[in-house]
C-alpha positions in Angstrom: 88.2 136.1 97.6 90.0 132.8 98.1 87.1 131.4 100.0 84.7 132.4 97.3 87.0 130.7 94.7 87.0 127.5 96.7 83.2 127.6 97.1 82.6 128.1 93.4 84.8 125.1 92.5 83.3 122.9 95.3 79.9 123.5 93.7 81.4 122.9 90.2 82.8 119.5 91.3 79.5 118.5 92.8 77.7 119.4 89.5 80.3 117.5 87.5 79.7 114.4 89.6 75.9 114.5 89.3 75.8 112.4 86.1 78.0 109.8 87.7 75.9 109.5 90.8 72.7 109.2 88.6 74.3 106.5 86.4 75.3 104.6 89.5 71.8 104.8 91.0 70.1 104.0 87.7 72.3 101.0 87.1 72.1 99.8 90.7 75.9 100.0 90.9 78.2 100.5 93.9 80.0 103.8 93.4 83.7 103.8 94.2 84.9 107.3 93.7 88.2 108.8 94.9 86.9 109.3 98.5 85.7 105.6 98.7 89.0 104.4 97.2 90.8 106.4 99.9 88.5 104.9 102.6 89.3 101.3 101.4 93.0 102.1 101.0 93.1 101.2 97.4 96.7 101.7 96.1 96.5 100.0 92.7 94.0 98.7 90.2 94.9 96.3 87.4 92.2 95.3 84.9 91.7 93.9 81.4 89.5 95.6 78.7 88.3 93.6 75.7 88.6 95.8 72.6 88.0 95.9 68.8 91.4 96.4 67.2 89.7 98.3 64.4 89.5 101.3 66.8 93.2 101.6 66.8 93.8 102.5 63.1 96.7 104.9 63.9 98.6 102.3 65.9 100.9 99.5 64.4 98.9 96.6 65.7 96.8 93.7 64.4 94.8 90.9 66.0 95.0 92.5 69.4 92.0 91.7 71.6 92.9 93.2 75.0 94.1 96.3 76.8 95.9 95.9 80.1 95.3 98.9 82.4 97.4 99.6 85.5 96.5 102.5 87.9 98.3 103.8 91.0 96.5 106.0 93.5 97.9 108.4 96.2 96.8 108.5 99.8 93.8 110.8 98.8 92.4 108.1 96.5 93.2 110.1 93.3 95.3 108.8 90.4 99.0 109.6 90.4 99.9 107.3 87.5 97.9 105.5 84.8 99.3 103.2 82.1 97.8 100.9 79.5 99.2 98.6 76.8 98.0 96.3 74.1 98.1 92.6 74.7 97.0 89.5 72.8 96.1 87.2 75.7 93.9 88.0 78.7 95.1 88.8 82.2 96.1 87.2 84.5 98.0 84.9 82.2 100.7 87.4 81.6 104.4 86.9 82.2 106.1 90.3 82.7 109.2 89.5 80.6 107.1 88.1 77.7 104.8 91.1 77.8 107.6 93.6 77.5 109.2 91.7 74.7 106.0 90.9 72.8 105.3 92.4 69.4 102.1 94.1 70.8 103.7 95.8 73.8 103.4 99.6 73.6 103.3 101.4 76.9 101.1 104.5 77.2 101.7 106.4 80.5 99.9 109.3 82.2 101.3 111.0 85.3 98.9 113.3 87.2 99.9 116.3 89.4 97.4 118.1 91.6 97.2 121.3 93.6 95.0 120.6 96.6 92.0 118.7 95.0 92.5 120.3 91.5 94.2 118.5 88.7 97.0 120.8 87.4 99.1 118.8 84.9 99.0 115.5 83.0 102.4 114.4 81.7 101.8 112.1 78.7 104.0 109.4 77.2 102.3 107.5 74.4 102.0 107.2 70.7 100.4 110.6 70.3 102.1 113.9 69.7 100.7 115.3 72.9 103.2 115.3 75.8 101.6 117.5 78.4 98.1 118.9 79.4 97.8 121.8 81.8 94.8 123.2 83.6 94.0 126.6 85.1 90.8 127.3 87.0 89.2 130.7 86.3 85.9 131.8 87.9 83.4 129.1 86.7 85.6 127.9 83.8 88.5 125.5 83.2 91.2 126.5 80.8 92.9 123.5 79.3 96.3 123.9 77.6 97.4 121.0 75.4 101.1 120.8 74.6 102.2 118.9 71.5 105.1 118.5 69.2 104.9 118.1 65.4 107.1 115.9 63.2 109.2 118.9 62.4 110.0 119.4 66.2 107.7 122.4 66.5 106.2 122.8 69.9 102.6 123.9 70.0 100.1 125.0 72.6 96.4 124.7 72.0 93.9 126.3 74.4 90.4 125.1 75.3 87.9 126.6 77.7 85.2 124.6 79.4 82.4 125.5 81.7 82.9 123.6 84.9 79.2 122.8 85.4 79.1 120.5 82.4 76.3 117.9 82.5 76.8 115.7 79.4 78.2 112.3 79.9 79.7 110.1 77.2 79.3 106.3 77.5 81.6 104.8 74.9 84.9 103.2 74.2 86.9 105.7 72.2 89.7 103.2 71.5 92.6 105.6 71.4 92.1 106.5 75.1 93.2 110.1 74.6 90.2 111.5 76.6 91.4 114.2 79.0 89.6 116.0 81.8 87.0 117.6 81.8 85.3 115.2 79.4 83.6 112.3 81.2 83.9 108.7 79.9 82.5 105.4 81.2 83.9 102.2 79.8 81.5 99.3 80.2 83.6 96.1 80.8 80.4 94.1 80.7 80.2 90.9 82.8 83.6 89.9 84.1 85.3 87.4 86.3 86.7 88.7 89.6 90.2 87.6 88.6 90.2 90.0 85.6 90.4 93.0 87.9 92.9 93.2 90.7 92.8 95.6 93.7 96.2 96.0 95.5 97.2 92.8 93.5 94.2 90.8 95.1 91.3 89.6 93.0 88.4 92.0 93.2 85.9 89.8 95.1 88.6 88.7 97.6 89.6 92.3 98.3 86.1 93.4 99.0 84.9 90.1 100.5 81.5 90.5 102.4 81.6 94.3 102.0 78.9 94.6 99.3 75.6 92.8 98.4 75.5 94.2 94.9 77.5 92.8 91.9 77.6 96.0 89.7 80.4 98.5 90.3 81.4 102.0 89.0 85.0 102.9 89.7 86.9 106.1 89.2 90.1 105.3 87.3 91.4 108.8 86.8 89.9 112.3 86.3 87.0 111.9 83.9 87.5 108.2 83.3 85.4 105.5 85.0 84.8 101.7 84.5 81.5 100.0 84.9 81.2 96.2 85.2 79.3 93.3 86.9 81.1 90.4 88.7 79.7 87.2 87.2 80.7 84.7 89.9 
């Protein structure tokens, strides 16, 4: 029975990745999924996203133009910690002390826990009322349990059930960033400079020097979230 369970979910994972592989092929992009990130020993990614502050109507911000994203990976190439914050000037011109004392600083953190290759829990710390998301894998479905707290200190659990062979892919910037597995999201960073995305604290092109002929890349940031961009230098 256990072998059948693993086989079912191996097939499901492959099916879930098909839209990503197709997008990479159609856009002539280098695909850097978790296995490739493991191969290249990627420990951290830091990048800037240009945003429209109108997307953040529920947040106390104004005139903010950038999000600063910071991702940490484990030895298997999967995300163990992901955080993002608002900022009003573009990376890498960021002084840590100034950032944390700035009026736009608001840290949003997500810690990921896995069982083998399956995501089991996301612990959330941000401006939303959601504080934890749990996952159970049943036959060909994924049960998602969203834990939230209301203003009256009431703890709620909301249950969602998804088919694990989903094919739809969403290409958009949702703004609030509260997109949780199993939805798929690709954020297009457009044409960017190598210095605006750091791999293990090294500029992107320097880290991957002479490894790729292509200039477009699709990188897995965390379960369901990817970034697409083209290096313009």
